[in-house]
C-alpha positions as CSV (number, residue, x, y, z in Angstrom):
1,M,-10.0,-6.3,14.5
2,S,-8.2,-6.6,11.4
3,P,-10.0,-8.7,8.5
4,K,-9.2,-12.2,7.8
5,T,-7.1,-12.8,4.7
6,S,-9.2,-14.2,2.0
7,V,-8.5,-17.2,-0.1
8,V,-9.7,-19.3,-2.7
9,I,-8.5,-22.9,-3.1
10,V,-8.2,-24.9,-6.6
11,D,-7.7,-28.7,-6.6
12,D,-9.3,-31.0,-8.7
13,H,-9.8,-33.6,-5.6
14,E,-12.9,-32.7,-3.7
15,I,-12.0,-34.5,-0.5
16,F,-8.8,-32.7,-0.5
17,R,-10.4,-29.2,-0.6
18,A,-12.8,-30.1,1.7
19,G,-10.0,-30.9,4.2
20,V,-8.3,-27.7,3.6
21,R,-11.4,-25.7,4.2
22,A,-11.6,-27.5,7.7
23,E,-8.0,-26.9,8.3
24,L,-8.3,-23.2,7.6
25,E,-11.8,-22.7,9.2
26,G,-11.7,-19.6,11.6
27,L,-8.2,-18.8,10.4
28,V,-9.2,-17.4,7.1
29,E,-11.9,-16.3,5.0
30,V,-12.3,-19.1,2.5
31,L,-14.4,-17.3,-0.6
32,G,-14.8,-20.8,-2.4
33,D,-13.3,-23.6,-4.0
34,A,-12.8,-24.9,-7.7
35,G,-12.0,-28.5,-9.1
36,S,-10.9,-27.3,-12.7
37,V,-8.6,-24.6,-14.3
38,E,-12.1,-23.4,-16.0
39,A,-14.0,-23.2,-12.7
40,A,-10.8,-21.5,-11.0
41,V,-10.5,-18.4,-13.2
42,R,-14.2,-17.8,-13.2
43,L,-14.2,-18.2,-9.5
44,I,-11.1,-15.9,-8.9
45,G,-12.5,-13.3,-11.1
46,A,-15.8,-13.2,-9.2
47,Q,-14.4,-13.2,-5.8
48,K,-11.0,-11.3,-6.1
49,P,-9.7,-13.1,-2.9
50,D,-6.4,-12.0,-1.5
51,V,-4.4,-15.5,-2.4
52,V,-5.3,-18.4,-4.5
53,L,-4.3,-21.6,-2.9
54,L,-3.9,-24.0,-5.8
55,D,-2.7,-27.4,-6.7
56,V,0.4,-27.8,-9.5
57,H,-1.0,-30.9,-11.2
58,M,-4.5,-30.9,-12.5
59,P,-6.0,-31.5,-15.8
60,A,-6.0,-28.9,-18.5
61,G,-2.4,-27.7,-17.6
62,G,-2.7,-27.4,-13.9
63,G,-1.9,-24.6,-11.5
64,A,0.3,-22.7,-14.0
65,E,-2.5,-22.5,-16.5
66,V,-4.8,-21.0,-13.6
67,I,-2.1,-18.3,-13.0
68,R,-1.6,-17.7,-17.1
69,Q,-5.4,-16.9,-17.6
70,V,-5.9,-15.0,-14.4
71,V,-3.2,-12.7,-14.6
72,H,-4.1,-11.2,-17.8
73,T,-7.3,-9.8,-16.3
74,R,-6.1,-9.5,-12.4
75,P,-2.4,-8.7,-12.5
76,V,-2.1,-8.3,-8.7
77,Q,-3.5,-11.3,-8.0
78,R,-1.3,-13.5,-5.5
79,F,-0.8,-17.2,-5.9
80,L,0.5,-20.0,-3.4
81,A,1.1,-23.4,-4.6
82,L,0.2,-26.4,-2.0
83,S,1.2,-29.7,-3.4
84,V,2.3,-33.4,-2.5
85,S,5.0,-33.0,-5.0
86,D,8.3,-31.5,-4.0
87,D,9.9,-32.2,-7.1
88,P,12.3,-29.3,-8.1
89,E,10.9,-29.0,-11.6
90,D,7.4,-28.6,-10.2
91,V,8.6,-25.8,-7.9
92,I,10.5,-24.1,-10.4
93,A,7.5,-24.4,-12.9
94,I,5.0,-22.7,-10.8
95,V,7.4,-20.0,-9.7
96,R,7.9,-19.1,-13.0
97,A,4.4,-18.9,-13.9
98,G,3.9,-16.5,-11.1
99,A,3.3,-18.3,-7.7
100,R,4.8,-16.3,-4.8
101,G,5.1,-19.4,-2.6
102,Y,5.1,-23.0,-2.6
103,V,4.5,-25.5,0.4
104,T,3.7,-29.2,0.5
105,K,0.3,-31.0,1.5
106,T,1.9,-32.2,5.0
107,I,1.7,-28.5,6.3
108,N,-0.8,-28.4,9.1
109,G,-3.5,-25.9,9.2
110,T,-2.1,-23.0,11.4
111,D,1.2,-23.0,9.4
112,L,-0.6,-22.6,6.3
113,A,-2.9,-19.8,7.1
114,D,0.2,-18.1,8.2
115,A,1.8,-18.8,4.6
116,V,-1.6,-17.3,2.9
117,A,-1.1,-14.1,5.1
118,R,2.5,-13.8,4.6
119,V,2.0,-14.1,0.6
120,A,-1.1,-11.6,0.9
121,D,1.2,-9.5,2.4
122,G,3.8,-9.6,-0.4
123,D,6.1,-12.0,1.1
124,A,7.3,-15.1,-1.0
125,V,7.0,-18.3,1.2
126,F,9.0,-21.7,0.8
127,S,9.8,-24.6,3.1
128,P,14.0,-24.2,3.5
129,R,14.4,-27.3,1.1
130,L,11.9,-25.7,-1.6
131,A,13.6,-22.4,-1.1
132,G,16.9,-24.0,-1.8
133,F,15.7,-25.2,-5.2
134,V,14.4,-22.0,-6.4
135,L,17.8,-19.9,-5.3
136,D,19.6,-22.8,-7.1
137,A,17.8,-22.3,-9.9
138,F,17.8,-18.6,-10.4
139,A,21.4,-18.2,-8.9
140,G,23.5,-16.3,-11.4
141,Q,20.8,-15.9,-14.2
142,L,20.5,-12.2,-13.5
143,T,23.3,-10.3,-15.3
144,E,24.4,-6.6,-13.7
145,S,22.4,-5.1,-16.6
146,E,19.2,-6.9,-15.6
147,V,19.1,-5.7,-12.1
148,D,17.2,-2.4,-11.7
149,P,18.1,-0.4,-8.6
150,E,15.3,1.9,-9.4
151,L,12.7,-0.8,-9.2
152,D,14.2,-1.9,-6.0
153,L,13.4,1.2,-4.3
154,L,9.7,0.5,-4.7
155,S,7.6,-1.7,-2.2
156,V,5.4,-4.4,-3.2
157,R,2.3,-2.3,-3.2
158,E,4.1,0.7,-4.7
159,R,4.9,-1.9,-7.9
160,E,1.1,-3.1,-8.1
161,V,0.0,0.5,-8.5
162,L,2.8,1.3,-11.0
163,R,1.7,-1.8,-13.1
164,L,-1.8,-0.6,-13.1
165,I,-1.0,3.0,-13.8
166,A,1.1,1.7,-16.7
167,R,-2.0,-0.4,-17.7
168,G,-4.4,2.9,-18.1
169,Y,-6.3,2.3,-14.7
170,L,-7.7,5.0,-13.1
171,Y,-7.1,6.0,-9.3
172,K,-10.9,4.8,-8.5
173,E,-10.2,1.5,-10.5
174,I,-6.7,0.9,-9.1
175,A,-8.5,1.4,-5.7
176,L,-11.3,-1.1,-6.2
177,E,-8.6,-3.5,-7.7
178,L,-6.6,-3.4,-4.7
179,S,-9.5,-2.9,-1.9
180,I,-7.7,0.4,-0.8
181,S,-9.1,4.1,-0.9
182,S,-8.4,6.6,-3.7
183,K,-6.3,8.7,-1.6
184,T,-4.0,5.8,-0.5
185,V,-3.7,5.3,-4.5
186,E,-2.6,8.8,-4.7
187,A,-0.2,8.5,-1.9
188,H,1.7,5.5,-3.6
189,V,1.7,7.0,-6.8
190,S,3.2,10.3,-5.2
191,A,5.7,8.0,-3.7
192,V,6.5,6.2,-6.9
193,L,6.9,9.4,-8.7
194,R,9.1,10.8,-5.9
195,K,11.4,7.8,-5.6
196,L,11.8,7.6,-9.3
197,Q,12.0,11.3,-9.9
198,L,9.5,11.3,-12.3
199,S,6.7,14.4,-13.0
200,N,3.5,12.4,-14.0
201,R,1.7,9.4,-14.8
202,H,2.3,9.4,-18.1
203,E,6.3,9.6,-17.4
204,L,5.6,7.0,-15.0
205,S,3.7,4.7,-17.8
206,R,6.6,4.9,-20.1
207,W,9.0,3.8,-17.6
208,A,7.3,0.8,-16.7
209,V,6.7,-0.2,-20.4
210,E,10.5,0.7,-21.3
211,R,11.3,-2.1,-18.3
212,R,8.9,-4.5,-19.7
213,L,6.8,-4.4,-16.4
214,V,3.4,-4.5,-18.4
215,D,2.4,-6.7,-21.5
């Protein structure tokens, strides 16, 4: 059996967190929950879940602030927003912050577990109505010069490896961060080098920095 997707739940309402845990029981592996931005950042750093399921509106900056603080130390972390709000401004704000999806709290447990698993696999997950908000917001914002066909050649996992290489991570550190073997990391790096027609990791790092893929 393949391991269950691991998740951390972030919401400032304890009763709601307990309800989500109950809905997801047996479907995903819940590593813990947190009720504040500060507690969430600590928990995510300690547990390194596949996905963070987080509310949009919380004190001290809400879900967007959790994302901003976490991605500085864990750039490959994936986030899925779960909120009572379906306001387009809320959807766009959390997507701009780095969430890979947005679902409302009317979703049932089975569909929520499926959304978590899909986000863990690199998909973007939105209900049809919310997807429309995102498409409308971003339509036409990229000019032709901003579209990078070389980057489009890379898979989600290859882009993750690329960003970590550019940040100076060693192969074994990348393997630990992504929960894969060092040999798999080497295979991804080789694939990226081949696709981008580069010779070594130094050229790879320069390529990523030039395209502002790393801070």
